[in-house]
C-alpha positions, 0 to 999 in steps of 0.5 A: 192800474198796475198789478201791484197797485191792484193787489194793494188796493184789494188788500186795503179794501179788505182791511177797510171792510173789517173796520166797524163804522157808524151804522149810519155811514156807508162806505162805497168804492169806485175802484175799477178792476178792484171793487165797484159798489152799487152806490158808487157810480163814478161821479167823483170829482177826480174822475178816477178811483175813489172811496165814498162816504155817505151819511144817511140822516135820521129823516132819510132825506138829504144824505151827506156824501163825500168822495175821497179820491185815490190819487197816484200817491195814495196808490203807492202806499201800503195796504195798511197805510191806505186803510189808515188814511181812509179811516182818518178821512172817515173820522174827519167826515163824521166830525163834520157831520157832528158839527153840522148836527150839533153845532161847533163844540 
């Protein structure tokens, strides 16, 4: 990973961390050299860096997990654009969860 990409990712992670999120959703990171959180173990489907969304059900069992791979194209985006993309993906993830829980509207 290039120094410029690492700096952009660090800034994007800072922006994402400031976003208020549903308290039932955890955002984890597997971005070696930038941030790797405890629940992100590198098991993403892409084999590279990713952002992970985890929704913990009210029963505490069967959490829903989604990986958002950080592809080369994403690494070239500005920090704000990348943060917006992650936010959009998180909103879509929450819509999927709502659809599963409450049925399609």
